[in-house]
C-alpha positions as CSV (number, residue, x, y, z in Angstrom):
1,M,160.6,30.9,307.4
2,R,163.4,33.4,308.5
3,L,165.4,31.7,305.5
4,F,161.9,32.1,303.1
5,S,161.6,35.9,304.6
6,A,165.0,36.9,304.0
7,I,165.1,35.6,300.5
8,T,162.2,37.0,298.9
9,L,162.0,40.4,301.5
10,T,165.1,41.7,300.5
11,P,164.2,42.6,296.8
12,A,161.3,43.7,298.3
13,G,163.1,46.5,300.1
14,L,165.5,47.1,296.9
15,L,162.8,47.8,294.8
16,A,161.3,50.3,297.1
17,L,164.7,51.8,297.2
18,A,165.0,51.8,293.4
19,G,161.7,53.2,292.6
20,L,162.0,56.2,295.5
21,A,165.4,57.1,294.6
22,G,166.6,55.1,291.5
23,G,170.6,55.3,290.7
24,G,172.8,52.4,292.2
25,W,169.5,50.6,293.9
26,V,167.8,50.1,290.5
27,W,170.4,47.6,289.4
28,A,171.5,46.5,292.7
29,A,167.3,45.1,292.6
30,L,168.2,44.0,289.3
31,I,171.2,42.1,289.8
32,Y,169.2,40.5,292.8
33,M,166.6,38.7,290.5
34,T,169.2,37.7,288.0
35,A,172.8,37.4,288.8
36,L,172.9,36.9,292.1
37,T,169.8,34.2,291.9
38,Y,171.6,32.5,289.4
39,G,175.0,32.6,291.2
40,L,174.0,31.4,294.3
41,D,172.1,28.3,292.7
42,R,175.2,27.7,291.6
43,V,177.4,28.0,294.3
44,L,175.4,26.8,297.3
45,R,174.9,23.5,296.7
46,L,173.1,22.8,300.2
47,G,171.4,19.5,300.9
48,L,167.8,19.4,300.8
49,Q,165.5,17.7,303.3
50,N,161.9,17.7,303.6
51,A,160.2,18.6,306.1
52,P,158.7,16.2,308.5
53,E,155.0,15.1,307.2
54,G,152.3,16.8,309.3
55,A,154.8,19.5,309.9
56,E,152.9,23.0,310.5
57,F,154.4,26.3,309.7
58,P,152.0,28.9,311.0
59,A,154.4,32.3,310.1
60,S,154.0,31.1,306.6
61,D,150.6,32.5,306.1
62,R,151.9,35.7,308.1
63,L,155.0,36.0,305.0
64,L,152.4,35.4,302.0
65,V,150.4,38.3,303.6
66,A,153.3,40.5,303.8
67,L,154.3,39.7,300.2
68,G,150.4,40.9,299.1
69,V,150.5,43.9,300.9
70,A,153.9,44.6,299.5
71,H,152.5,43.8,296.2
72,F,150.4,46.1,296.1
73,V,152.7,49.1,297.1
74,L,155.6,47.9,295.0
75,F,152.9,47.6,291.8
76,L,152.2,51.5,292.1
77,L,155.7,52.3,292.9
78,A,156.5,50.9,289.7
79,V,154.2,52.3,288.0
80,M,155.0,55.7,288.8
81,A,158.5,54.7,288.6
82,V,158.7,53.6,284.8
83,S,156.5,55.9,283.8
84,G,158.3,58.9,284.4
85,Q,157.2,59.9,287.9
86,M,160.0,59.4,289.9
87,A,163.1,61.5,287.9
88,L,164.7,58.2,287.0
89,T,166.4,58.3,284.3
90,T,165.5,56.3,280.8
91,A,168.3,53.6,281.7
92,E,167.1,53.4,285.2
93,R,163.2,53.3,284.3
94,I,164.5,50.4,281.8
95,G,166.3,48.6,284.4
96,A,163.4,49.5,287.2
97,F,160.5,47.8,284.2
98,F,162.8,44.6,284.4
99,A,163.2,44.1,288.2
100,F,160.0,45.1,289.5
101,G,158.5,42.5,286.7
102,L,160.8,39.9,287.3
103,Y,159.8,40.5,291.0
104,F,156.1,40.5,290.1
105,G,156.6,37.4,288.3
106,Q,158.7,34.9,290.2
107,V,157.7,36.2,293.8
108,S,154.3,37.8,293.7
109,N,153.0,35.4,291.3
110,S,154.2,32.6,293.6
111,A,152.7,34.4,296.7
112,A,149.2,34.8,295.0
113,H,149.6,31.3,293.8
114,E,149.6,29.7,297.3
115,L,147.2,32.2,298.6
116,I,144.3,31.1,296.4
117,H,144.9,27.5,297.6
118,R,144.4,28.5,301.4
119,G,140.9,28.0,302.5
120,A,140.7,31.2,304.9
121,R,138.7,33.4,302.9
122,P,140.5,36.6,303.6
123,L,143.8,35.1,302.3
124,H,142.0,33.9,299.4
125,Q,140.8,37.3,298.6
126,L,144.0,38.7,299.0
127,G,145.6,36.6,296.1
128,R,142.4,36.8,294.3
129,W,143.2,40.5,294.1
130,M,146.8,40.2,293.5
131,Y,146.0,38.2,290.3
132,I,143.6,40.9,289.7
133,W,145.8,43.9,289.9
134,Q,147.8,42.3,287.1
135,L,145.5,42.0,285.3
136,F,145.1,38.0,285.4
137,G,142.2,37.7,287.7
138,H,140.6,34.7,285.7
139,H,143.6,32.6,287.1
140,A,142.1,32.7,290.5
141,S,139.1,30.1,289.3
142,A,140.8,28.5,286.5
143,H,144.0,27.3,288.3
144,P,142.3,25.6,290.9
145,L,139.3,24.3,289.3
146,I,140.9,23.6,285.8
147,H,144.5,23.0,285.8
148,H,144.5,20.7,289.1
149,R,141.8,18.9,287.8
150,W,143.0,18.1,284.5
151,V,146.7,18.5,284.3
152,A,148.8,16.8,281.7
153,T,145.5,16.2,279.9
154,P,144.3,17.9,276.6
155,R,141.6,19.6,278.5
156,D,143.9,21.7,280.6
157,P,144.7,24.6,278.7
158,N,147.7,25.3,280.9
159,S,149.3,21.7,280.3
160,A,152.5,22.4,277.2
161,R,151.8,20.1,274.3
162,F,155.0,18.1,273.3
163,G,156.7,20.3,270.4
164,E,154.7,23.5,271.4
165,N,156.3,26.4,271.5
166,V,156.3,29.1,274.5
167,Y,154.8,31.7,272.8
168,A,152.4,29.7,271.4
169,F,151.2,28.0,274.5
170,A,151.3,31.0,276.1
171,C,148.4,32.6,273.7
172,R,146.4,29.3,274.2
173,A,146.7,29.1,277.8
174,W,146.0,32.7,278.7
175,V,142.4,32.4,276.5
176,G,142.1,28.7,277.0
177,S,142.0,29.3,281.0
178,F,139.6,32.5,280.8
179,R,137.1,30.5,278.6
180,A,137.4,27.2,281.2
181,G,137.3,29.2,284.1
182,L,134.4,31.0,283.0
183,Q,132.5,27.8,282.3
184,A,133.4,25.9,285.5
185,E,132.1,29.4,287.5
186,N,128.9,29.4,285.7
187,A,128.8,25.6,286.1
188,R,129.1,26.6,290.1
189,T,126.9,28.7,290.1
190,A,124.2,26.7,288.5
191,R,124.9,24.0,291.1
192,A,124.6,26.5,293.9
193,S,120.9,26.1,295.9
194,T,120.9,29.5,295.9
195,Q,121.7,31.7,293.3
196,K,123.4,35.0,293.8
197,P,123.0,38.2,291.9
198,M,125.1,38.5,288.5
199,W,127.6,41.3,290.1
200,Q,128.6,38.4,292.9
201,H,130.1,36.4,289.8
202,P,133.8,36.1,290.1
203,F,134.2,37.3,286.5
204,V,132.5,40.2,287.1
205,A,135.3,41.1,290.0
206,Y,137.8,40.3,287.6
207,V,136.6,42.3,284.7
208,L,136.2,45.0,286.8
209,G,138.6,45.0,289.2
210,A,141.5,44.9,286.1
211,M,139.6,48.7,284.8
212,L,139.8,49.7,288.6
213,A,143.4,48.7,288.7
214,L,144.5,50.6,285.1
215,T,142.2,53.5,286.3
216,L,143.8,54.2,289.6
217,S,147.5,53.9,287.5
218,W,146.0,56.7,285.3
219,A,144.6,58.8,288.1
220,F,148.0,58.6,289.5
221,A,150.7,58.6,286.5
222,G,148.2,59.6,283.6
223,P,148.4,58.0,280.1
224,A,151.9,56.8,280.9
225,G,150.8,55.6,284.4
226,M,148.4,53.2,282.7
227,A,150.5,52.2,280.1
228,A,153.4,50.9,282.8
229,H,150.9,49.0,284.6
230,L,149.8,47.0,281.7
231,A,153.3,46.4,280.6
232,L,154.2,45.3,283.9
233,A,151.3,43.1,284.0
234,V,151.9,41.4,280.7
235,Y,155.6,40.7,281.3
236,A,154.9,39.4,285.1
237,T,151.9,37.1,283.6
238,F,154.3,35.9,280.8
239,Q,156.7,34.5,283.5
240,L,153.8,32.8,285.3
241,L,152.8,31.1,281.8
242,I,156.5,30.7,280.9
243,S,156.6,28.6,284.5
244,D,153.1,26.9,283.7
245,Y,154.9,25.9,280.2
246,V,158.3,24.8,281.7
247,Q,156.9,22.9,284.6
248,H,154.5,20.5,282.9
249,Y,156.0,20.5,279.2
250,G,155.1,17.0,277.3
251,L,154.2,15.5,280.5
252,Q,150.6,13.1,280.2
253,R,148.6,11.2,282.2
254,A,147.3,7.6,280.5
255,P,143.7,7.6,279.9
256,Q,141.9,5.0,282.6
257,G,138.3,4.0,282.1
258,S,136.2,7.3,281.2
259,G,138.9,9.6,282.4
260,Y,142.5,9.6,283.0
261,E,144.9,8.1,285.9
262,P,145.6,10.2,289.4
263,V,147.6,12.7,288.9
264,G,151.1,11.4,290.2
265,P,154.7,12.7,290.6
266,A,155.3,12.1,287.2
267,H,153.0,14.8,285.8
268,S,155.5,17.6,286.8
269,W,159.2,19.1,286.1
270,N,160.5,19.8,289.3
271,A,163.7,21.9,290.4
272,R,166.0,21.7,293.5
273,Q,168.1,24.3,293.3
274,W,168.3,25.9,296.4
275,F,167.8,29.8,296.4
276,S,165.6,29.9,293.3
277,G,163.3,27.6,295.0
278,R,163.1,29.7,298.0
279,L,163.0,32.8,296.5
280,M,160.0,31.8,294.6
281,L,158.4,29.5,297.6
282,H,159.0,26.5,296.9
283,A,156.9,26.5,293.5
284,P,160.0,24.6,291.6
285,R,158.8,21.7,294.1
286,H,155.9,21.2,291.8
287,S,155.0,17.7,291.9
288,D,154.3,17.4,295.4
289,H,152.2,20.5,295.4
290,H,150.0,18.7,292.9
291,A,149.8,16.0,294.9
292,H,148.4,18.1,298.1
293,P,147.7,21.4,296.8
294,T,146.3,23.0,300.4
295,R,150.3,21.6,301.8
296,P,151.8,25.0,302.9
297,Y,154.9,25.7,300.6
298,P,157.9,25.4,303.2
299,A,156.0,21.6,303.7
300,L,156.5,20.8,300.1
301,H,158.5,17.3,299.5
302,I,161.4,16.9,296.5
303,D,162.1,13.6,297.0
304,P,162.6,10.5,295.7
305,P,164.6,11.9,292.5
306,N,163.7,8.8,290.4
307,A,159.5,9.5,290.8
308,M,159.5,12.9,289.8
309,P,160.9,14.3,287.0
310,R,163.9,16.9,287.0
311,L,164.6,19.8,285.0
312,P,168.4,20.2,284.0
313,H,168.6,23.6,285.6
314,S,166.4,26.0,287.9
315,L,163.4,26.9,287.2
316,P,164.4,30.7,286.2
317,V,167.0,29.4,284.1
318,M,164.9,27.0,282.2
319,G,162.1,29.8,281.7
320,M,165.2,31.7,279.7
321,I,165.8,28.8,277.9
322,A,162.2,28.0,276.8
323,L,162.4,31.8,274.8
324,I,164.5,30.2,272.5
325,P,162.3,27.2,270.9
326,P,165.1,25.2,269.1
327,L,166.9,25.1,272.4
328,W,164.5,24.2,274.3
329,R,163.8,21.2,272.4
330,R,167.4,20.3,272.7
331,S,167.4,20.3,276.0
332,M,163.9,19.0,276.8
333,D,162.4,16.6,273.9
334,H,165.1,13.6,275.1
335,R,164.0,13.9,278.9
336,V,160.2,14.0,277.9
337,G,160.0,10.1,277.0
338,D,161.0,8.9,280.0
339,W,158.0,10.0,281.8
340,L,155.4,9.0,279.2
341,P,152.9,6.5,280.2
342,G,155.1,3.3,279.3
343,G,158.1,5.4,279.1
344,K,161.8,3.9,279.7
345,L,163.0,5.0,283.0
346,A,163.2,2.2,285.1
347,A,162.3,2.2,288.8
348,G,165.2,3.3,290.5
349,T,167.5,5.1,288.0
350,L,168.2,8.6,287.5
351,P,169.6,9.8,284.0
352,A,173.5,10.8,284.8
353,D,172.5,14.3,283.1
354,M,169.4,15.3,285.5
355,A,171.7,14.3,288.3
356,D,173.1,17.5,290.9
């Protein structure tokens, strides 16, 4: 847990200094989230071990709470810095936008994702409001109710189809998850033995909460602040959608009876890189997360490799490749067939170009 804390909280400190003082702190934060992460992934080829089955990590929730609180403080600071309220130069404001946006997209999103899977109501609500603050509150409903149930099937808007580019996917996934999440919440409300007032419907909080977030940014930094909030939210959310795209591209569950086969290790792409894995709270260990949604992030497993599709590069690098559809398809299309139902990947083997 010390490593998780050091790796995820260090950029938060750099960003706080960047927003308050500008200058070299802006570039230090941006370098941390880009070149340093890439370089350490390449250099630190440490042995990756699975945590013992049943291991508990009581400190893991404390780190999530710290990251959740930091998210709201940093978001306000980002709005102030990017909108011109903190006396940063134009270049520093642009650098701050990308540095803060990368942190919200890769670290805050990972923390919020972990929190909405927690059973304790305060933790769940913290994650929910983190998503609301970046104008993507419906993800707190659509992710557990739709994505985890229908992943790798046509019924999941957040599972990328074979041949689909990331831009078409992002638009389809945002709208589709909103609709599917709303339908799921309506159905759950209809099944409840006690009917709650309409204002307690989750989607009321998602919409009104987003309006509240934008209003506060307007109050602190005027129209430019609201525009900065909107731009940061779009950028961070697009990174979340890119992660969904990369982690499920082309994979399918076989039809079985009136439904589909159970979710298994072959239905998510995984990455083993040490540094970016910890920066993103083991989000790249995605197969095990789908198999055990409530398992805390330090305990997620990555082996055996022959049972889990593996990305050729780290998750952040694959996200960059996905932005260039022809390059993405050259990198990934030939790998997908190995993991489709009835694919040619033999048990116990791993293609040479997917090895560490």
